[in-house]
C-alpha positions, -999 to 999 in steps of 0.1 A, spaced: 185 408 398 211 393 375 202 358 385 165 364 378 173 378 344 195 348 335 168 323 347 142 342 326 164 340 295 171 303 301 134 296 305 126 315 273 153 296 253 141 263 267 104 271 258 115 281 223 135 249 218 105 229 231 81 247 207 105 242 178 109 205 186 71 201 188 66 219 155 93 198 138 79 165 152 42 171 143 45 192 112 76 178 95 87 145 109 52 129 109 41 144 76 36 121 46 47 130 11 34 109 -18 59 99 -45 46 82 -76 70 63 -98 65 45 -131 72 8 -135 75 -18 -162 49 -44 -158 26 -66 -178 -9 -50 -178 -42 -66 -187 -71 -46 -200 -98 -74 -198 -111 -94 -169 -105 -127 -188 -69 -117 -195 -63 -108 -159 -80 -140 -146 -62 -163 -171 -27 -148 -163 -31 -149 -125 -17 -179 -107 -39 -172 -76 -72 -153 -73 -86 -148 -38 -113 -129 -20 -99 -117 13 -90 -89 37 -58 -75 51 -54 -83 88 -32 -53 98 -33 -16 94 -9 -3 66 14 13 92 18 -21 110 28 -41 79 63 -52 70 81 -29 45 110 -41 24 132 -12 13 163 -14 -10 184 17 -8 212 28 -31 242 48 -19 234 85 -11 199 75 1 182 68 -32 155 42 -31 159 13 -55 128 -7 -46 101 -7 -20 72 -31 -13 48 -38 16 41 -74 27 4 -77 35 -11 -106 55 -44 -116 40 -73 -134 57 -87 -154 27 -124 -161 25 -125 -178 -8 -101 -191 -35 -113 -186 -71 -82 -199 -88 -50 -216 -76 -39 -240 -48 -60 -237 -17 -32 -250 6 -11 -217 1 -38 -194 15 -36 -205 51 -10 -179 59 -11 -158 27 12 -128 25 10 -107 -6 34 -81 -19 19 -47 -27 38 -22 -49 38 6 -23 56 14 9 63 41 34 96 50 50 108 76 75 133 104 66 143 135 86 121 155 62 91 133 70 76 101 58 77 92 21 50 70 6 63 56 -27 36 40 -49 42 24 -83 18 34 -111 -6 51 -86 -12 20 -66 -31 25 -33 -27 2 -4 -54 -23 7 -72 -12 39 -75 -34 70 -107 -54 72 -118 -42 37 -128 -70 14 -110 -74 -19 -108 -96 -50 -71 -99 -55 -51 -112 -85 -17 -126 -77 13 -142 -94 45 -156 -79 76 -135 -83 111 -149 -88 114 -155 -50 82 -176 -49 62 -149 -32 28 -138 -44 25 -103 -57 -5 -82 -68 -5 -81 -106 -18 -54 -129 -10 -27 -104 -42 -8 -92 -64 -29 -116 -52 -61 -99 -73 -56 -67 -110 -47 -64 -127 -35 -32 -159 -55 -29 -176 -40 1 -173 -3 -7 -151 5 23 -121 18 3 -129 49 -18 -93 52 -30 -95 19 -47 -114 33 -77 -92 64 -81 -64 72 -104 -57 73 -141 -68 37 -147 -102 41 -130 -122 36 -163 -102 6 -174 -105 -8 -138 -142 -3 -139 -145 -21 -172 -125 -50 -160 -146 -53 -128 -178 -52 -148 -165 -81 -169 -154 -100 -138 -188 -95 -120 -206 -108 -151 -183 -139 -155 -181 -146 -117 -214 -134 -104 -220 -165 -83 -185 -165 -68 -185 -128 -59 -217 -129 -39 
């Protein structure tokens, strides 16, 4: 009788531990919290300004899902994040400005990244930037950083979803400015964007 009672208690404790582990894993560890941070950057409010200041302008699509891309994270002591960026491989369809030889294996830096903590995943986005989606077609404005890598410029208004497969692309505080820039770009580059 005592042995049966002990095995019942042990089974109940193990079931509770398993349930608690499952709840933690699915509800907390795999949850994603969005963190938006401000950043100092040079912004352009016109299509001509954006085009003229970009070193490379391409039409292309990311080749990997966001979760499968390389994330660069710089942490400070005590776990604070100093910088985060995602390296996105782009399949380039067309070059509108810049050297065509660099687009063969083009990787661009996006000002967003996700990293894992015990409290779940944190997605840090600069100035409300949203990541480019795999196989969605974008017009992307790029400039080299101090390491010679191409980065998206003008934050959210530095990439434009052309095929309507990324509804998040037109969201955020800058949506009206982005729409005006895109209208100007489609007027000036109607032939190239078809």
